[in-house]
C-alpha positions in Angstrom: 0.0 -0.2 0.0 1.4 3.3 -1.0 1.7 6.3 1.6 0.4 9.0 1.4 2.4 12.0 2.2 1.4 15.8 2.8 3.0 18.1 -0.2 4.1 21.7 0.7 1.2 22.2 -1.5 -1.4 20.4 0.3 0.0 22.2 3.3 -0.4 25.6 2.2 -3.8 25.0 0.5 -5.1 23.7 4.3 -3.4 26.5 6.0 -5.4 28.8 3.5 -8.6 27.3 4.2 -8.2 27.1 7.9 -7.6 30.9 7.6 -10.2 31.5 5.4 -12.8 29.6 7.6 -11.8 31.6 10.6 -12.2 34.9 9.3 -15.5 33.6 7.9 -16.0 33.1 11.3 -15.3 36.7 12.3 -18.1 39.0 13.6 -18.9 42.2 11.2 -17.7 40.9 7.8 -21.2 41.4 6.5 -22.0 38.1 4.9 -23.1 35.4 7.5 -26.3 37.8 8.8 -27.2 37.8 4.7 -26.6 34.0 4.2 -28.5 33.3 7.6 -31.9 35.3 6.4 -31.9 33.5 3.2 -32.0 30.2 4.6 -34.7 32.0 7.3 -36.6 33.1 4.4 -36.2 29.6 2.8 -37.8 28.1 5.6 -40.8 30.5 6.2 -41.6 29.7 2.4 -41.6 26.1 3.5 -44.0 26.8 6.1 -45.9 28.9 4.2 -47.0 26.1 1.2 -46.8 23.6 4.2 -49.9 25.3 6.0 -51.6 25.5 2.5 -50.6 22.3 1.3 -52.2 20.5 4.0 -55.4 22.4 4.2 -56.2 20.8 0.7 -55.2 17.8 0.7 -55.4 16.6 3.9 -52.1 14.6 3.9 -51.5 13.8 7.6 -47.4 13.1 8.2 -45.9 13.5 11.4 -43.5 16.2 10.4 -46.5 18.4 8.4 -48.5 17.9 11.5 -46.2 19.8 13.5 -45.1 22.0 11.0 -49.0 22.7 10.5 -49.0 23.1 14.5 -46.4 25.4 14.7 -48.0 27.5 12.3 -51.5 27.7 13.9 -49.9 29.6 16.3 -48.3 32.0 15.2 -50.6 32.9 11.8 -53.8 33.7 13.8 -55.2 30.3 13.7 -59.2 30.1 13.8 -59.4 33.7 12.7 -58.1 33.5 8.9 -58.4 30.4 6.6 -55.5 28.0 6.8 -55.0 28.3 3.1 -54.5 32.0 3.2 -52.5 31.9 6.2 -50.4 29.8 4.2 -50.2 31.7 1.4 -49.6 34.7 3.2 -47.3 33.5 5.3 -45.2 32.1 2.2 -44.9 35.9 0.8 -43.4 36.7 3.9 -40.8 34.4 3.3 -40.0 34.9 -0.4 -39.4 38.6 0.4 -37.3 37.7 3.4 -35.2 35.4 1.1 -35.1 37.9 -1.6 -33.6 40.6 0.5 -31.1 37.9 2.2 -30.1 36.7 -1.3 -29.9 40.4 -2.5 -28.0 41.1 0.2 -25.5 38.2 0.4 -24.7 38.7 -3.4 -23.7 42.3 -2.7 -21.5 41.5 -0.2 -19.8 38.9 -2.6 -19.6 41.6 -5.0 -18.0 43.7 -2.8 -15.4 41.7 -1.5 -14.6 40.6 -5.4 -14.1 43.8 -6.5 -12.4 45.2 -3.2 -8.7 46.2 -4.0 -6.5 43.7 -2.1 -4.6 42.4 -4.8 -3.4 38.7 -4.4 -6.2 37.8 -1.5 -9.1 35.9 -1.6 -12.5 36.9 -1.4 -13.1 36.1 2.3 -9.8 38.3 2.9 -10.9 41.3 1.2 -14.6 41.0 3.3 -12.3 41.2 6.3 -10.1 43.6 5.0 -13.5 46.0 4.3 -14.8 45.1 7.4 -11.2 46.7 9.7 -11.5 49.8 7.4 -14.9 50.4 7.6 -14.2 50.7 11.2 -11.1 52.6 10.9 -10.3 56.1 12.9 -12.4 59.5 11.0 -9.5 61.4 9.9 -9.0 64.3 7.8 -6.1 65.4 6.4 -5.4 69.1 5.5 -2.9 70.0 3.1 -2.4 69.8 -1.0 0.3 68.7 -3.4 2.2 65.6 -3.6 2.6 65.1 0.1 -1.1 65.1 1.2 -1.8 62.6 -1.7 1.1 60.2 -0.4 -0.6 60.4 2.8 -3.8 59.5 1.6 -2.1 56.4 -0.3 -1.0 54.8 3.0 -4.2 55.9 4.9 -6.8 54.1 3.0 -4.9 50.6 3.4 -6.6 51.5 7.4 -9.5 53.5 7.1 -12.0 54.3 4.7 -13.2 57.1 6.8 -10.8 59.9 5.3 -12.0 63.3 4.3 -9.0 65.2 2.5 -9.6 68.9 2.6 -7.2 70.6 -0.1 -6.9 74.3 -1.1 -8.4 76.4 -4.1 -5.6 79.0 -4.8 -3.7 77.1 -7.0 -2.9 79.5 -10.3 -0.5 77.6 -12.2 -0.2 74.8 -14.9 -3.7 73.1 -15.9 -5.4 73.8 -13.0 -4.6 77.3 -13.3 -5.9 77.6 -16.9 -8.9 76.0 -16.2 -9.8 78.7 -13.2 -8.9 81.5 -15.6 -11.0 80.6 -18.7 -13.9 78.5 -17.4 -14.0 80.3 -13.6 -14.1 76.4 -11.8 -12.3 76.2 -8.7 -8.4 74.7 -9.6 -9.0 71.2 -9.4 -5.5 70.1 -9.0 -5.0 69.0 -5.7 -8.0 67.5 -5.5 -7.4 65.4 -8.6 -4.3 64.0 -6.8 -6.2 63.3 -3.7 -9.1 61.3 -6.3 -6.6 59.4 -7.6 -4.5 58.2 -4.1 -8.1 57.6 -2.8 -9.9 55.2 -5.5 -10.3 52.2 -5.4 -11.0 51.5 -9.2 -9.9 49.9 -12.2 -6.4 50.9 -13.0 -7.7 52.3 -16.3 -10.1 54.7 -14.4 -6.2 55.9 -12.4 -4.7 56.1 -15.5 -7.6 58.5 -17.3 -7.6 61.1 -14.3 -3.7 61.0 -14.6 -3.5 61.4 -18.0 -2.2 64.5 -19.6 -1.9 66.0 -23.0 1.2 66.5 -24.5 0.5 67.5 -28.2 0.2 71.3 -29.6 -2.8 73.3 -29.0 -5.5 74.4 -26.6 -5.0 71.1 -24.8 -1.6 71.1 -24.4 -0.2 70.3 -20.6 -3.9 69.9 -19.5 -4.5 67.0 -17.0 -7.5 64.8 -18.1 -8.7 64.5 -14.4 -8.9 68.5 -14.7 -10.7 68.3 -18.0 -13.3 65.8 -16.2 -13.8 67.7 -13.0 -14.5 70.7 -14.8 -16.7 69.2 -17.4 -18.8 67.6 -13.5 -19.1 71.5 -11.8 -22.0 72.8 -12.0 -21.6 76.9 -12.1 -17.9 76.3 -11.4 -18.5 74.0 -7.9 -15.7 72.0 -7.4 -17.5 70.5 -4.5 -20.4 69.3 -6.3 -17.6 67.9 -9.3 -15.7 66.1 -6.4 -18.8 64.2 -5.4 -19.6 62.9 -9.0 -16.2 62.0 -9.3 -15.9 60.3 -6.0 -18.1 57.6 -7.2 -17.1 57.0 -10.7 -13.6 56.3 -8.9 -15.3 53.9 -5.7 -13.3 56.7 -3.5 -12.2 55.3 0.0 -13.0 58.3 1.5 -13.9 61.9 0.9 -12.1 65.1 -1.1 -13.7 68.4 -0.3 -12.3 72.3 -0.7 -11.7 74.1 1.9 -14.0 76.5 0.3 -16.8 76.8 -2.4 -15.5 80.1 -3.4 -14.2 79.7 -6.9 -11.9 82.6 -6.7 -9.6 82.8 -4.2 -6.2 84.4 -4.4 -3.2 84.0 -2.5 -0.9 86.8 -1.6 2.4 87.6 0.6 4.3 90.2 1.1 8.5 89.3 1.3 10.9 90.9 3.5 11.9 93.4 1.1 8.6 94.6 0.1 7.5 93.0 -2.9 3.3 91.8 -2.9 3.4 88.9 -4.9 -0.1 87.3 -6.1 -0.7 83.7 -6.9 0.7 80.4 -5.7 3.4 80.5 -8.4 4.8 83.4 -7.7 4.9 82.7 -4.1 6.3 79.6 -4.6 9.5 80.9 -6.5 10.5 83.5 -5.0 12.6 82.2 -2.9 12.5 85.2 -0.5 11.5 85.2 3.3 7.7 85.8 3.4 6.5 87.8 6.6 3.3 88.2 5.5 0.4 85.4 3.9 -3.5 85.9 3.3 -6.2 85.1 0.8 -8.6 87.3 -1.3 -11.3 88.3 -1.0 -10.9 88.8 2.6 -13.0 86.9 4.8 -14.1 84.0 2.4 -16.6 81.2 4.3 -15.4 78.0 4.5 -17.2 74.9 3.0 -19.4 73.1 5.5 -18.4 69.8 4.6 -14.8 70.9 5.8 -16.1 72.1 8.9 -18.3 68.8 9.7 -15.2 66.4 8.6 -13.2 68.3 11.0 -15.6 68.2 13.7 -16.1 64.6 13.6 -12.5 63.8 13.2 -10.7 61.6 15.6 -7.3 62.3 14.0 -6.2 65.7 12.0 -3.3 65.3 10.1 -1.5 68.7 8.6 0.8 68.0 5.9 3.2 67.1 4.2 3.1 69.2 1.5 4.6 72.7 0.0 4.2 75.2 3.5 3.1 78.3 2.3 1.7 77.5 -0.8 -0.5 73.8 0.2 -0.2 73.6 3.9 -1.1 76.9 5.0 -3.7 78.6 2.6 -6.6 76.3 4.1 -5.9 77.9 7.4 -5.9 81.1 6.3 -9.7 80.8 6.2 -10.6 81.5 9.7 -13.5 79.0 10.1 -10.8 76.2 9.6 -8.6 77.1 12.0 -11.4 77.6 14.7 -12.4 74.3 13.9 -9.3 72.8 14.4 -8.5 74.4 17.7 -11.9 73.6 19.0 -11.4 69.8 17.9 -10.7 67.7 20.4 -9.1 65.4 18.1 -5.1 65.0 18.0 -3.5 67.6 15.5 -0.7 66.1 14.1 1.5 68.1 11.9 4.2 65.9 9.7 6.8 67.7 8.7 8.5 67.6 5.6 11.4 65.1 4.7 13.3 67.6 2.2 13.0 71.9 2.0 11.7 73.2 -0.8 13.2 75.0 -3.9 11.9 78.8 -3.3 9.5 78.1 -0.5 11.7 76.6 2.3 15.2 76.5 1.6 17.6 76.3 4.4 14.6 75.6 7.1 14.9 73.1 10.0 12.2 71.0 11.2 12.2 74.1 14.2 11.5 76.7 10.9 8.6 74.5 9.6 6.7 74.6 12.6 7.2 78.0 13.9 6.3 79.1 10.2 3.0 77.4 10.3 2.1 78.5 13.8 3.0 82.2 12.9 0.7 82.4 10.1 -2.2 80.2 11.2 -1.9 80.4 15.2 -3.1 76.5 15.2 -2.2 74.8 17.9 -0.6 71.4 17.1 -0.7 68.5 19.8 2.1 66.4 18.1 4.5 66.8 15.9 6.3 64.2 13.2 9.6 64.2 12.0 11.6 61.8 10.0 14.3 60.0 11.8 16.3 58.6 8.6 17.4 61.2 6.5 18.8 59.8 3.3 21.5 62.2 1.6 19.3 63.6 -1.5 21.3 64.3 -5.0 22.9 68.3 -5.1 21.3 68.7 -8.6 17.9 68.6 -6.9 19.0 71.2 -4.7 16.9 70.4 -2.0 18.6 69.1 1.7 17.1 66.5 4.3 15.5 68.3 7.2 17.3 66.8 9.9 15.0 66.0 12.9 15.8 67.8 16.1 14.5 68.5 19.4 12.3 71.3 19.3 12.3 74.6 21.1 8.6 75.8 22.8 6.7 72.9 21.6 4.5 71.9 24.5 3.1 69.0 22.1 4.3 65.6 21.6 7.3 65.2 19.3 7.1 62.0 17.6 10.3 60.5 15.2 10.3 57.6 13.3 11.6 56.2 9.5 9.2 58.2 7.1 11.7 58.0 4.3 11.0 57.0 0.6 14.0 55.1 -0.7 13.7 55.6 -4.2 11.9 59.3 -4.2 14.5 60.8 -1.3 12.8 64.1 -0.8 9.3 62.1 -0.2 8.1 60.6 2.5 6.4 56.4 2.0 3.2 56.0 2.4 2.9 53.0 4.4 5.5 54.1 6.5 3.8 57.6 7.5 0.6 55.8 7.8 1.7 53.6 10.4 3.7 55.9 12.5 0.5 58.1 12.6 -1.9 54.8 13.2 0.5 54.0 16.4 0.0 57.5 18.1 -3.5 57.1 17.6 -3.8 53.8 18.9 
């Protein structure tokens, strides 16, 4: 008799089956309840038909008699004819069965389409359960830094809100703003892509940039689609529509719904700079920063998200042109200060040409507090500064002990080994969630 041995493949399959079985039994994956409801509906249908059938044929069986006796007690025996009671009971059962079957289908479909590459249906449902119960997080900023942050956080929570500035006046966003009067969609588009849980082709579509001659040159397809989705130039409405298209794991909201916000600055040399583009390239020390029109109102959706948040993350991103402008809207700063959530300022990994050349970690925090009067509770820096090629004209920000800071200083390895001046998305998300937990 040949001896049966367990191959590594069989062992792996057994391990996968056990893991999926126990994950299936885990409460909250949103599948077992609907399967049970479908079974309950099927039982009700059988009971209803049994009641109606026995009233017509007078068939007497022990099991049928038990079913009938049970049915009589709960279907108003002696008040309504048995056949009608059975039919009514069966109709209720059909409704319950169909409801359970439909919800089971939806749960299976969500697990099948959930972005968790390389995993099975049960693993995806379990991951979805974890993310749906994740902390309520608000990320305030803009640019590449904010989209990197969101890309990491969406692996752990779906309760994300990205609040973005609408003062951009350069590139494709600036041209659309000047020509069509829509709030600049550039920062919002990057956040949409970062939070997307859709087919890769849709993400590629939103990222595609025209490189041909003519009026479309330099325009991003995502910017054009957001412009087309905007009603009366309202970027907020466009973002809500785009969120449904991209199956977003979170929300993206502009800090204000006014379409013509302009960022202005005074420099140490007395120059008045108008627009994010001019300020970001000035290379001069900024003495004063403000937005016009004065007293711009905040987006109610942004205030609501801040009020409900458990964590508020400020940055990373261009300090003067992406992060601070959101807080120049007085209601945003007031809401953040009033919130009981942890307020974590994420310091940039590297300095930025024209904005923060020569800045230390201390300079980043002091500059933010100078222009916003927002009090942060945590300050997060990278403790693994990597040397950046001199051709980039950027320096790594070295973590130092802050002076006159009453909050908690956090330091962790946040460096992206490929893009040395950027954060690693997963490292950054884990550092923030460790502090939250």
